N, C-alpha and C positions, 0 to 999 in steps of 0.2 A: 521639374520640382523647384529648381533655382528661380525660375521666372514666377512660379506660383507663390513661393515664399516672399519674394520681393513685392508682388502685387498685394498680398495679404497685409504686409507691413505698411505699404503705401495707403491702403484703404483704412487701416486702423488710425494712422496719423491724420488722414483727412477727416475722419469721423471725430477724433478728439478736437482738432482745430475747429470744426463746424460746431461742436458742442460748446466750446469756449466762446465762439462768436455769438451763438444764440443766447448764451448766458449773459454775455456783456450787453446785449441789446435789451435784456430784461432788467438789468441792474438799475437804471435811472428811476424806475417806478417802485422798486422794492424797498430802498432805505426808509422811506416815510412809513411804509406798512410795518417794517421791522421795529422802528422806534415806537410806534403805537402799541405793538404787541409787548415790547419790553416794559413800557410804563404801565400797562394793564396788569 
């Protein structure tokens, strides 16, 4: 159970970091779109 719990925590951390990395890669193209939406 101890190893399983550690593996689950490790997997969750990796998923969170991967989501942040994927989100950061999308950021450069989003600000312009967001500004256009705000002004509309």
